N, C-alpha and C positions, 0 to 999 in steps of 0.2 A: 491421205495416209490414215490407216486405222489407228485407234488409240494405242493398240498394242505395239504398233511399229513406230509410233511418234517418239522422237527423242527430245527431251527437255534440256535446257542449259544445265540443270542440276546434274544430269547424267554425265556431264563433261567435267564435273568439279575436280576429279582426280587428275584429269589431263591438264587442267588449267592452273591448279594451285602452285605447281613448281615451274612448268615450262614458260610462264610469262616472261621472266627475265631472260630465258634462253631465246624466246622469240624476238626480244628487243635486240639481242646481239646479232641476229640474222637480218636486220633491217637497216637500210641506210636512212637513219632518222633525220638526216639533214635535207632529205628530199620531200619532207612532209610538213604540213603546218600543224598548229597546236590542236586542231579539232580532228584531223585525219589520223595523227600518229598513234594515239592510244586505241582507236578502233582498228588500226592496222595490226597492232600487237595481238588483239583478240582474234582477228582473222587468221593470222599465221599460226597462233597457238591451236586453233580449232581445225583449220583446213590444210595446214602444212606450210613450210617455208615458201616464200614468194607469192602467196595468195594475195597479199596486199597490193601487189604490183598492178592488179586490175584497176586500181584507182587511177593509174596513169594512162589507161587505154584511150580516153577521150579528153585530150587537153583543152581543145577549143579556145574560143575567145568571146566572152560576153561581158561587156561593161555596162554598169547601171549607174544612174545618178540618184542619190538618196533624197535630194531636195533641189528645187530650183536654185541655180547659182552655185551649187556645190560641184566639186570636182568628181568626175566619174571614177568608178572603182570596179575591179574584177573580184573583189572580196565578196564571198557569199556569207549569208547569215548562217549561224550554226545549225538552225533547224533545217535550212535548205540543204546544207552539206550532209547532214545525217540522213535525210531522205534519199539523196543521190548515192550515198556510199553503201547503203544497206544491201542492195542487190549484188553489186560487184564483189562485196566482201563476204557475202553469205551470212549476213547477220540481220536478224529482226531487231531494229532499234526502236523501242517504244518510248518516245519522248513524253515524260511526265510533266506535271505542273511544277512551277518553281516552289522551292521549299526554303523558308527563311530561318528555320531553327535547325541547328546542327544535330541535336538529338533526334529530331524527326527524320532528318536525312539518313542518319545512321540506322534508324529503324528499318529503312528500306534495304539494307544490305542482306543478301541471301545468307541464310543460316548454314548452307553447305560449304561456305568459303569461296564460292565463285564470285567474280568481280561485278561491281556495279559501275557502269560508265557514268560519269558526272561532268556537267559543264558548270563551272563556277567562276569566281573572280580571281584572276592571277594575283591581285593585290593582297589577297588573304592566304596565299599559298607560300609558306616559308622556304620551301625548297627551290623556289624560282627567284631569279634576280629582280623580277617585277614586284616582288613582295614589298609592300610599303611604298612603292614608287608609282605604279601605273595600274589603273583599272582596265582590264580587258578580259573577254570571255576566253576560258581556257579549259581543256578537258583533263581529267585524271581518272584513273581506275582505283576504286576503293574496295577493299574486301576485309571481312572480319577474320581475325585469327585468335588463337588461344580461347576458343569457345565464345568469342565475342568480347573478350576483355581488352583486346587491342585491335587497332585498325591499321591496315597497311595501305599506303598510298603509292601507286606505281605510275610514273610519268616518264614517257620516252621522249619528251620534247627535247630538241637539240638546236640551239641557236646562239649566236653571239649578239647580245643586246647592249644597249647603252649603259646598263647597270652591271654588266658582267655576263659570263657564259652560263646558259642553261644546258644542262646535260642530263641524259637519262638517269633516273634515280629510283630507288625503292626505299621508302621511309616508313618507320613504324611509330605509332603513337598509342598511348592508352586511350580508352574510349572517351574520357572526358576531355582530353587534349584535342582529339580529333573533332569532337563536337564543337569545341570553341572556335576552331578554324572556320567553321561555316555558319556561325551565329551572326545574324544580322545582315548577311550578304546572300541574297537569293541564289540558290543553286538548283540546277535542273537534273533530276535523276533520270537516267535512261536505262531501264532494264534491258538486258541483251539476251536473245535466244538464237541458237544456230538455225540456219536454214540452208538449203542447197544454193551455192553461189550461182548467180545469173551470168555466167561467163559465156560470151559468144566467140565463135571462131574468129581468129585475127583478120581473116580476109573480109568478113562482114564488118568488123569494127573499122578497118581501114577504109572500106567503102563509105561508111557513114561519116567518117572524118573528112573524106574527100568531098562528099556532098556539102557538108558545112563549109569547107574551105572554098569551094567554088562560089558559094553565095557571098562569102566575105570578100573574095577577089573581085567580085563585080561591083563592089561598093567602095566607099572611101572611109569606112569605119576606122581602120588603123590610123589614118592621117588625122581624122577628127579627134580621136582619143589623144594622140600625142600633142595636137595643137591646144587642147584644153589645158594642159600643163604648161606649155610654152607661153600661152597668152594670158595666163592667170595674173591678176593684179598683184597678188602677194606671192612673190617668188619663193620666199622662205617656206610658206605653207605649201606651195606647189611642189617644191623639191622634197619636202618631208613626206608628202603624200606619194610622190613618185617613187621614193625609196621603198615604201611598203608595196606599191604596185609591182615593181620589178622584182622584189623579193618573192612575192607570190608567183609571178610568171616564171621566174627562174626555177623555183622548186617544182612547179607543175611540169615544166619542160624536161627537167632532169628525171622526174618520175616517169614521164612518157618515154624518154630514151631508155630507161631501165626496163620498162615494159616491152618495148620493141626488141631489146637485146635478149630478154627472157623468152619471148615468143618466136623470134627469128634470129637466133644467135649467129653472128658472122655475116649476116646479110648486108647488102649495100644500104638498105634503108636503116638498119641499126647503126651503121657507121655515120650516115648523114644525120640521123637524129641526135647522136652523141655530139657531133660537131655543132649542131644548132644549139644544143643545151649549153655547150661551152661558151658560145657567143652570148647567150643570155646571162651566164655567170659573169662574163666580162662587163656587160651593161650594168648589172646590179652593182658591181664594184665601182663603176664610173658614177652611178647615181649616189652612192654613199659619199664619194669624194665631193660631188656637186652639192649635196646637202650640207656638208661640213663647210665648204667654201662660202656658200650663201649666208650661213649663220655668222660668218666672219665679215660680211659685207662685200664679198667679192662677186663678180658676175657669174651667171650660170653658163657652163660650157655649152655652146649652142648645138654641138653634135648629138647630145643625148636624145633629143626629141626626134631628130631625123633617124637615129639608130633604132629607137623604139618602134617607129612606124615601119621601118625596113624589116626588122626582125619579125614583127607580127605578120607582115606580108610574106616573108620567107617561110614562116611556119605553115601558112596556107599553101604555098607553092609546094613545099615538101610533102604535105598530106595528099595533094593531087598527084604528084609524081609517084607516090607509093602505089597508087592504083592504076595510073595511066602513065607509064614510063615515057620519057621523051623518045622521039624517033631515033633509032640507032642505039638505044640503050642496050646494055649487055647483061643486065641482072639475071633474067630467067635462064639464058642459055650458056652463060660463061662457066665452063667447068671448074675453073680455078676458084671463082666466087662460090659456086655450089659446094665444092670440096670444103671450103672454110665453114660454110653454113652447116654441112653435114657433120663435120668434125666437132664444131662447137656444140651442136645439138646433142650428139651422142655423149660428149663429155659432160654436159649439163645434166642429162638424164641419169648417167651412171655416177655422177659426183666425183669425177676425176678431172685432170687437166687435159686440155687439147693436145699437149705434147705426148701424153700417155696414149691417147687414141692414135696419133700419127705414127707412133713407134711400134705398133702391133698390127699384124695382118688379120688375125682371127680374134674378133671382139669377144668371143665366148670365153677366152682365156682370162679376161679381166674379172676381178672380184665384183660382184653385184650384177653381173650380166644374167638376165633371165628374160623369159618371153614377155613378161609384163613390161619391162623397160623397153624392149624392142617395139612393142605395140605403141607405147607412148612416143618413141622416136618417130615411127611412121606417121602417127597422127600430127605430130608437130611439123614434120616436113610437108605433109599435105596442106596444113594450115598456112605455113610460111609461103608456099608457092601457089596456093589456090588450085591444087590439082587433086585428083583421086587416083591412087595407084590401082592397077588391074589386080584382082585377087590372085590370078595365076602367077603374077610376078613376085608375090610375097613368099618366096621359098625360104626355108631356114638358112640356106647358104647365102642368100642375098642379104639377109638381116645381120649376118655375122661379119660383113666386110664393108669398109668405107668405100672401096672402089665400086662395089656392086650397088650400094646405096646412091652414090653419085650417078651411076648409070641409070638407076631407076628414076631419079629426079629429072635427068636430061630427057629420057624417053617420054615421061609424062608431060614435061613442059613444052617440048618442041616436036615430038614425034621422030626425033633423030635416033640413030643407033646408039649403042652404049659407047660412052666416051670415057677414056681414062686420061688422067693428066698427072 
């Protein structure tokens, strides 16, 4: 891009100074961890509501061991997370060197009032229940206000912790107070610049997920992972660690289900992903109870390790089925399912309820209906079913009717005639 056409983050300052709290309200912050959540706020503020859901497109399962004899973990280091998040979120995240002086950190704040993403120590952040209790890396957005006299801290993190509930907040400090929060505890400044999101078609993403899943299913990785916690000598340590593991896996699966629902609303895969996410939520709750019981000297419920391995394997099986349906599957050709998907897609694009779509014959009578929205609907349906509609079929009358859109999908998916249900 030429210098004249290149947009800097500063040019977005007017867009970002107020919509940041609005972006938080449009995000299910309980499906994101403390590194993801504030980058997600930036992505939605810059690129529109729902942009952050691309973080859920590739849930996967990769466990690492930090040292010999230590328990495995799916937790990623913040630097690794930032590198992986940048493309899907449409953000250039330039990780800087740690800064130990608060005043030096605040000197990095953009003068135009746009935010600086920072990874610091939750122990030093008074808006968090971890403050004064637990050291852990945590993100926050900082921005200068009142000509630099004050600093605003924006943190969308949402979690129930042993020390109380963390909820999305916007806090204001004078500059000296803000500097003192970061004195003596190295914080990493991450200047942010917008870039074009590296979003792939859902069909390609699902294919990549299926490829990874097939590899996982050919191995015993889920069983080895679960056994490491089951067989660990210190079961109090193992249950505490497993609580964090299932917390992370639960959030990633819920985010994936939200991504599938956004990209293929009403589809069988969206329903299956939501059911799988609910199963992970149940396991996370069981692991919380197990950790409490073990601390009180009671035995570990034996089923949690079996369930852990089973759910990891079920994740992989679901990913494969999304691309290679089982024989006799009805997803592509079932008009009833297709109608639900079409209705949910049109409703999402137009920002109305599915009931409003079902109650009207001519979509053009709805507020917000325009050619741009219909183009987006067509593209979403093509992505959801992995098809390409014939140009001659995209008549204006077809795009104004759910019946016609259902028939369009049926023809493209099966070669059959138009089907109404």
